C-alpha positions as CSV (number, residue, x, y, z in Angstrom):
1,M,-41.6,57.1,-39.5
2,A,-42.5,56.5,-43.0
3,S,-39.3,58.4,-43.7
4,Y,-37.2,56.3,-41.5
5,L,-38.7,52.9,-43.0
6,L,-37.7,54.6,-46.4
7,G,-34.4,55.0,-45.3
8,A,-34.0,51.8,-43.8
9,N,-35.0,50.4,-47.6
10,Q,-32.5,52.4,-49.1
11,W,-29.6,51.0,-46.4
12,V,-31.2,47.3,-47.5
13,D,-30.7,48.2,-51.2
14,S,-27.5,49.4,-51.0
15,L,-26.3,46.6,-49.0
16,R,-27.6,44.2,-51.7
17,N,-25.6,46.0,-54.5
18,L,-22.6,45.8,-52.2
19,W,-22.9,42.2,-52.0
20,Q,-24.0,41.6,-55.9
21,S,-20.7,43.8,-57.0
22,T,-18.4,41.2,-55.1
23,G,-17.3,38.1,-56.8
24,L,-18.7,36.0,-53.8
25,T,-22.0,36.0,-55.7
26,G,-21.0,33.2,-57.7
27,I,-19.7,30.7,-55.0
28,G,-22.4,28.4,-55.5
29,T,-21.5,27.8,-59.0
30,G,-19.4,25.9,-61.0
31,G,-17.5,28.9,-62.6
32,F,-16.6,30.4,-59.3
33,W,-14.5,26.8,-58.5
34,L,-13.0,27.0,-61.9
35,N,-11.5,30.7,-61.3
36,I,-10.0,29.2,-57.8
37,V,-8.5,26.3,-59.8
38,M,-7.0,28.8,-62.3
39,M,-5.6,31.0,-59.5
40,L,-4.2,28.2,-57.7
41,I,-2.5,27.3,-61.4
42,A,-1.4,30.9,-61.7
43,C,0.5,30.5,-57.7
44,V,2.1,27.6,-59.2
45,L,3.5,29.3,-62.0
46,M,4.5,32.0,-59.5
47,Y,6.5,29.7,-57.5
48,L,8.1,28.4,-60.7
49,A,9.3,32.1,-61.8
50,I,10.0,33.5,-58.1
51,V,11.6,30.5,-56.3
52,K,13.0,28.3,-59.2
53,K,13.7,31.5,-61.1
54,F,12.3,29.9,-64.4
55,E,12.5,32.5,-67.1
56,P,11.0,34.9,-64.3
57,M,10.8,38.0,-66.5
58,L,8.1,36.5,-68.6
59,L,6.4,33.9,-66.5
60,L,5.8,36.3,-63.3
61,P,3.7,38.8,-64.9
62,I,2.2,36.0,-67.0
63,A,1.2,34.2,-64.1
64,F,0.0,37.1,-62.3
65,G,-1.9,38.1,-65.0
66,M,-3.9,34.7,-64.9
67,F,-4.0,35.3,-61.3
68,L,-6.1,38.5,-61.4
69,I,-8.3,37.8,-64.3
70,N,-9.7,34.8,-62.3
71,I,-10.3,36.9,-59.2
72,P,-14.2,36.2,-59.5
73,G,-15.7,39.2,-60.5
74,A,-12.4,40.9,-61.9
75,Y,-13.2,40.3,-65.3
76,Q,-15.8,42.7,-65.5
77,Q,-13.5,45.6,-64.2
78,L,-10.5,44.8,-66.0
79,Y,-11.9,43.8,-69.6
80,G,-15.6,44.9,-69.5
81,T,-18.8,42.9,-69.8
82,K,-18.6,39.9,-71.8
83,G,-21.5,39.2,-74.3
84,F,-21.9,37.2,-77.7
85,E,-21.7,39.1,-81.3
86,I,-24.0,37.1,-83.7
87,T,-23.8,37.3,-87.5
88,D,-26.7,36.5,-89.8
89,P,-25.9,34.0,-92.9
90,A,-25.0,37.4,-95.0
91,G,-22.3,38.0,-92.3
92,A,-24.2,41.0,-90.9
93,V,-23.8,41.6,-87.1
94,V,-27.3,41.1,-86.0
95,A,-26.7,41.4,-82.3
96,S,-23.9,42.2,-80.0
97,E,-25.0,41.7,-76.4
98,T,-24.8,40.1,-73.3
99,L,-26.6,36.8,-73.0
100,Q,-29.2,38.7,-70.4
101,N,-29.9,41.2,-73.2
102,L,-30.2,38.7,-75.9
103,I,-32.8,36.4,-74.2
104,A,-34.6,40.0,-73.4
105,N,-34.6,41.0,-77.2
106,F,-34.9,37.7,-79.2
107,D,-38.1,35.7,-78.2
108,F,-36.9,32.4,-79.5
109,L,-34.3,32.7,-76.5
110,T,-35.1,31.7,-73.0
111,A,-32.8,31.4,-70.1
112,D,-33.8,27.7,-69.3
113,M,-31.8,27.1,-72.6
114,F,-28.5,28.2,-70.9
115,N,-28.6,27.0,-67.6
116,G,-25.7,25.1,-66.6
117,L,-23.8,25.8,-69.8
118,S,-20.0,26.5,-70.6
119,E,-19.1,29.4,-72.7
120,T,-18.4,27.4,-75.5
121,E,-21.7,25.2,-75.2
122,T,-23.5,28.7,-74.8
123,M,-22.4,29.8,-78.1
124,H,-23.1,26.3,-80.1
125,V,-26.9,26.8,-78.3
126,L,-27.0,30.4,-79.6
127,Q,-25.8,29.6,-83.2
128,E,-28.4,26.4,-83.5
129,A,-31.1,29.0,-82.1
130,F,-30.0,31.5,-84.9
131,A,-30.1,29.0,-87.6
132,T,-33.4,27.9,-86.5
133,H,-34.7,31.4,-86.6
134,Y,-33.5,32.2,-90.3
135,G,-34.1,28.6,-91.6
136,V,-30.6,28.1,-92.6
137,A,-27.6,25.5,-91.9
138,V,-26.1,26.1,-88.6
139,D,-22.5,27.0,-89.9
140,A,-24.6,29.8,-91.9
141,I,-24.6,31.9,-88.6
142,G,-21.6,33.0,-86.9
143,V,-21.1,33.7,-83.1
144,V,-18.2,34.6,-81.6
145,S,-17.4,35.8,-77.6
146,K,-16.3,39.3,-77.2
147,V,-16.3,42.1,-74.5
148,V,-19.4,44.4,-75.7
149,S,-19.7,47.2,-73.1
150,D,-17.8,49.3,-70.3
151,Q,-14.3,48.2,-71.6
152,G,-11.4,48.2,-68.7
153,L,-8.0,48.7,-68.6
154,F,-7.1,45.5,-70.2
155,Y,-9.3,45.7,-73.1
156,F,-7.3,48.7,-74.3
157,L,-3.8,47.0,-73.4
158,Y,-4.8,43.9,-75.2
159,K,-4.5,45.9,-78.3
160,G,-1.2,45.6,-78.4
161,V,-1.6,41.9,-79.0
162,E,-4.6,42.0,-80.9
163,W,-3.1,44.7,-83.5
164,V,0.3,42.6,-83.5
165,I,2.3,45.7,-82.0
166,F,3.8,44.2,-78.9
167,P,5.9,41.1,-80.7
168,P,7.6,43.3,-83.1
169,L,8.7,45.9,-80.7
170,I,10.0,42.8,-78.4
171,F,12.1,41.8,-81.4
172,L,13.5,45.2,-81.9
173,G,14.9,44.8,-78.2
174,I,16.0,41.5,-78.9
175,G,17.8,42.6,-81.6
176,A,19.6,45.4,-79.8
177,M,20.6,42.7,-77.5
178,T,21.7,40.1,-79.7
179,D,25.3,39.4,-81.1
180,F,25.3,37.9,-84.2
181,G,28.9,37.0,-84.6
182,P,29.1,33.6,-83.7
183,L,26.2,33.3,-86.4
184,I,28.8,34.8,-89.0
185,A,31.7,32.9,-88.1
186,N,30.2,29.9,-88.2
187,P,27.4,30.0,-91.1
188,K,26.9,26.3,-90.8
189,S,25.3,27.3,-87.5
190,L,22.2,28.4,-89.7
191,L,21.8,24.6,-90.8
192,L,21.3,23.9,-86.8
193,G,19.0,26.6,-86.5
194,A,16.9,25.3,-89.4
195,A,16.8,21.8,-88.3
196,A,15.5,22.8,-84.9
197,Q,12.4,23.8,-86.4
198,V,11.4,20.5,-87.3
199,G,9.4,20.4,-84.1
200,I,7.1,23.0,-86.0
201,I,6.3,20.9,-88.8
202,V,6.1,17.3,-86.7
203,A,3.4,19.4,-84.0
204,F,1.2,20.8,-87.1
205,F,0.7,17.3,-88.7
206,L,0.0,15.9,-85.4
207,S,-2.2,18.9,-84.5
208,V,-4.3,18.3,-87.8
209,L,-4.6,14.5,-86.9
210,F,-6.1,15.8,-83.6
211,G,-9.0,17.8,-85.1
212,F,-7.4,21.4,-85.1
213,T,-8.0,23.5,-88.3
214,P,-4.7,24.1,-90.3
215,Q,-4.3,27.8,-88.9
216,E,-4.8,26.4,-85.5
217,A,-2.3,23.8,-86.2
218,A,0.2,26.5,-87.3
219,S,-0.3,28.2,-84.2
220,I,0.5,25.1,-82.0
221,G,3.2,24.0,-84.4
222,I,5.2,27.5,-83.9
223,I,5.8,26.4,-80.1
224,G,8.3,24.1,-81.2
225,G,10.4,27.2,-82.3
226,A,10.4,28.2,-78.5
227,D,9.6,31.7,-79.4
228,G,7.2,33.5,-77.2
229,P,6.9,36.4,-79.1
230,T,6.8,34.8,-82.5
231,A,4.0,32.3,-81.0
232,I,1.9,35.3,-80.0
233,Y,2.5,37.0,-83.4
234,L,1.4,34.0,-85.3
235,T,-1.4,33.3,-82.9
236,S,-3.1,36.6,-83.0
237,K,-3.1,36.4,-87.1
238,L,-4.2,33.0,-87.1
239,A,-6.3,31.8,-84.4
240,P,-6.9,34.6,-82.0
241,D,-8.9,32.5,-79.8
242,M,-6.1,30.3,-78.7
243,V,-3.5,33.4,-77.9
244,A,-3.5,32.6,-74.1
245,T,-2.9,28.7,-74.4
246,I,-0.2,28.8,-77.2
247,A,1.5,32.0,-75.0
248,I,1.3,30.2,-71.9
249,A,2.6,26.7,-73.2
250,A,5.4,28.5,-75.4
251,Y,6.9,30.2,-72.3
252,S,6.4,27.6,-70.1
253,Y,8.3,25.4,-71.9
254,M,10.9,28.1,-72.5
255,A,11.2,28.6,-68.7
256,L,11.4,24.7,-68.5
257,I,14.2,24.3,-71.0
258,P,17.1,23.4,-68.4
259,V,14.3,20.7,-67.3
260,I,13.2,19.2,-70.9
261,Q,16.3,19.3,-73.1
262,P,19.1,17.9,-71.1
263,P,17.5,14.1,-71.0
264,I,17.3,14.5,-74.5
265,M,20.2,15.7,-75.7
266,R,22.1,12.7,-73.5
267,L,19.8,10.4,-75.1
268,L,20.9,11.1,-78.7
269,T,24.6,11.5,-78.2
270,T,27.3,9.4,-76.6
271,K,29.9,10.5,-73.9
272,K,32.4,10.7,-76.6
273,E,30.6,12.9,-78.6
274,R,29.5,15.4,-75.7
275,M,33.3,15.8,-74.5
276,I,34.2,17.2,-78.3
277,R,36.0,20.4,-77.9
278,M,35.6,22.7,-80.8
279,E,37.9,25.3,-82.6
280,Q,37.9,28.8,-81.2
281,L,35.4,30.9,-83.4
282,R,37.2,33.7,-85.8
283,T,37.1,36.9,-84.9
284,V,34.0,38.9,-87.1
285,S,34.4,42.5,-88.2
286,K,32.3,45.4,-87.6
287,T,31.3,45.6,-91.3
288,E,30.5,42.2,-91.3
289,K,28.4,43.1,-88.4
290,I,26.9,46.2,-90.1
291,I,26.0,44.1,-93.4
292,F,24.9,40.9,-91.9
293,P,21.3,42.6,-90.8
294,I,21.1,44.6,-93.7
295,V,21.5,41.7,-96.3
296,V,19.4,39.1,-94.4
297,T,16.4,41.7,-94.1
298,A,16.8,42.4,-98.1
299,L,16.7,38.5,-98.9
300,V,14.0,37.3,-96.3
301,G,11.6,40.6,-97.6
302,I,12.1,39.7,-100.8
303,L,11.5,35.9,-100.6
304,L,9.0,35.9,-97.6
305,P,7.7,39.7,-97.1
306,S,5.2,38.3,-94.6
307,A,8.2,37.4,-92.2
308,L,9.1,41.5,-92.2
309,P,7.0,42.6,-89.2
310,L,9.6,40.4,-86.6
311,L,12.4,39.9,-88.8
312,G,12.8,43.6,-89.6
313,M,12.5,44.8,-86.4
314,L,15.0,42.1,-85.3
315,M,17.5,43.3,-87.5
316,L,16.8,47.1,-87.2
317,G,17.4,46.6,-83.3
318,N,20.8,44.3,-84.3
319,L,22.0,47.3,-87.0
320,M,21.4,50.0,-84.3
321,K,23.8,47.9,-81.7
322,E,26.2,47.2,-84.7
323,S,26.7,50.5,-86.0
324,G,27.3,51.8,-82.9
325,V,26.2,55.6,-84.1
326,V,23.0,55.4,-82.0
327,P,23.9,54.8,-78.2
328,R,21.0,56.2,-77.0
329,L,18.2,54.3,-79.2
330,T,19.9,51.1,-78.6
331,K,20.1,51.2,-75.0
332,T,16.5,52.5,-74.9
333,A,15.5,49.5,-77.2
334,S,17.4,47.0,-75.3
335,N,16.3,48.2,-71.5
336,E,13.4,50.7,-71.4
337,L,11.5,49.7,-74.3
338,I,11.5,45.9,-74.0
339,N,11.2,45.8,-70.4
340,I,7.9,48.1,-70.5
341,I,6.4,46.0,-73.4
342,T,7.4,42.8,-71.6
343,I,5.2,43.8,-68.7
344,M,2.4,44.8,-70.9
345,L,2.7,41.6,-72.8
346,G,3.1,39.3,-69.8
347,V,0.1,40.4,-67.8
348,V,-2.5,40.5,-70.7
349,V,-1.6,37.2,-72.3
350,G,-2.1,35.7,-69.0
351,S,-5.4,37.6,-68.3
352,K,-6.6,35.5,-71.3
353,A,-6.2,32.3,-69.4
354,Y,-9.8,33.0,-68.0
355,A,-11.2,29.7,-66.4
356,G,-14.4,29.9,-68.4
357,T,-12.4,29.5,-71.7
358,F,-9.2,28.0,-70.7
359,L,-10.2,24.7,-68.9
360,T,-10.9,22.6,-71.8
361,L,-10.2,19.4,-73.4
362,S,-8.5,21.6,-76.1
363,T,-6.6,23.6,-74.0
364,L,-4.7,19.9,-72.5
365,K,-4.3,19.0,-76.3
366,V,-2.2,21.9,-77.0
367,I,0.0,21.4,-73.9
368,V,0.8,17.9,-74.9
369,L,1.1,19.0,-78.5
370,G,3.4,21.9,-77.5
371,V,6.1,19.8,-75.4
372,I,6.1,17.2,-78.6
373,A,6.7,20.3,-80.8
374,F,9.7,21.5,-78.4
375,A,11.1,17.9,-78.0
376,F,11.1,17.3,-81.5
377,G,12.9,20.8,-82.1
378,T,15.5,19.7,-79.8
379,A,15.9,16.4,-81.4
380,G,16.1,17.6,-84.8
381,G,18.8,20.0,-84.1
382,V,21.1,17.6,-81.8
383,L,20.5,15.0,-84.8
384,L,21.7,17.5,-87.4
385,G,24.4,17.9,-85.4
386,K,25.4,14.5,-85.0
387,L,25.3,14.4,-88.9
388,M,27.6,17.3,-89.3
389,C,29.8,15.7,-86.5
390,K,30.6,12.9,-88.8
391,L,31.1,14.6,-91.8
392,T,33.9,17.3,-90.4
393,K,35.5,14.5,-88.6
394,G,34.4,15.3,-85.0
395,K,35.0,18.8,-85.3
396,I,31.5,19.5,-84.2
397,N,29.8,18.7,-81.1
398,P,26.6,17.9,-81.6
399,L,24.9,19.1,-78.3
400,I,24.9,22.9,-79.9
401,G,22.3,21.7,-82.0
402,A,19.7,21.9,-79.4
403,A,20.6,25.6,-79.3
404,G,18.9,26.0,-82.3
405,V,15.6,26.7,-81.0
406,S,15.2,30.2,-80.4
407,A,15.3,30.8,-76.3
408,V,18.0,33.1,-76.5
409,P,20.6,32.6,-74.5
410,M,19.0,29.8,-72.1
411,A,19.2,27.1,-75.0
412,A,23.0,28.1,-75.5
413,R,23.5,27.8,-71.5
414,V,22.0,24.6,-71.3
415,A,23.9,23.2,-74.1
416,Q,27.5,24.6,-72.1
417,D,26.2,23.0,-68.9
418,V,25.3,19.5,-70.6
419,G,28.9,19.7,-72.3
420,A,30.5,20.9,-68.8
421,K,29.1,18.0,-67.0
422,E,31.5,15.4,-68.8
423,D,34.6,17.9,-69.3
424,P,34.2,21.3,-67.2
425,Q,37.4,22.7,-69.0
426,N,35.0,22.6,-72.4
427,Y,33.4,25.6,-73.7
428,L,30.4,25.5,-75.9
429,L,28.5,28.9,-75.1
430,M,30.1,30.9,-77.7
431,H,29.7,27.9,-80.3
432,A,25.9,27.5,-79.0
433,M,25.4,30.8,-79.7
434,G,25.4,30.8,-83.6
435,P,22.5,27.7,-83.8
436,N,20.8,30.1,-81.0
437,V,20.4,32.9,-82.9
438,A,19.9,31.1,-86.2
439,G,16.7,29.8,-84.4
440,V,15.2,33.0,-83.4
441,I,15.4,33.9,-87.4
442,G,14.5,30.7,-88.3
443,S,11.0,30.7,-86.2
444,A,10.6,34.4,-87.6
445,V,10.7,32.8,-91.3
446,A,8.5,30.0,-89.8
447,A,6.3,32.3,-88.9
448,G,6.1,33.9,-92.2
449,V,5.9,30.9,-94.2
450,L,2.9,29.5,-92.1
451,L,1.2,32.8,-92.2
452,A,1.6,33.1,-96.3
453,I,0.3,29.7,-96.6
454,F,-2.8,30.0,-93.8
455,G,-3.1,33.9,-93.6
């Protein structure tokens, strides 16, 4: 009889352990329902990617990564057990444990101190408690949230972002797919690509006014460049805690280019300007195309070494393509490699949009500032296009200035579509590709400048 009861107790314990391993244990908490909200947001993004086809190659893995990580109980399996790392006034790590272990190991901490608190609020309470313990100012204590044990798959995949491996490899693939011929044929396009970076500057100063640090403001501003890998690269260096927010904002606005840009383009141009037909571009020789990436890498590298991780890989990919001597490497970089990296980058970036850290007022500010950055970037390119139109006596269609944001080739297609609605026989695509690829260079250079100043 005793053995039977023992067996029954073991079954009860096993069932209890099974229940506790499910995500349903937190169903009565606010955190559980915040996770559900994030899963619904992820479903909306998947809808935009699948049904509306808004940048699906990036938006779909990002959205699914967001969906995965917010399934209640999934974080511990995909990343590991989360906790807090605390540094003392001298900067030495005094604890790197879960909140439960911290309470058990430090007698000045109690469970009641953290009831109902968000992760950010918990970090602040820990900072105050340890500051009081050491008898120092609050800001003398460092507290960060991190994975402290049982690292999972995403923990290791995210090292590709944290160690800045994925963004340069994406640029290698972009370079192998990009034709700089339109830019070489019309060097004035470089000015339009530069003008479109004005959104970065506007968003930077607005972000500072909104209370963000210069490093965070620089990361928000780079959204205006409409370049996801560059945004991830810069943010992982300057404000790593904001990577998910910045990346999702950048890629979402890139996906929404056909929605955001046309109203701005039509507002700033007249019908007559939109109907301007541009002269056919000259043919660019193979020699010019080979020399271009070498010269650009040398010039930018000497003046701005911090831009080389992105720009150098971009130009290497392009040199492989234009040289024609390494077709297998070009094919790998522009197909298999970039596709694999895109999947991993998208999923792990999306997985950083965890409800506990993503659904904050700060995130809302970033989303608003991001669209401002994007709008001003588009406007900057169009306005310089208008000026160049007047200076050239109507030889440049201002619409191609909107392609100065570096979303290749979508922004160029939008310029073509807006122009074609006024004149179906007006072919602006190749002319718009000049500012478009100039924008890729411009955003990488802008990231290098911001990193050199604030890094």
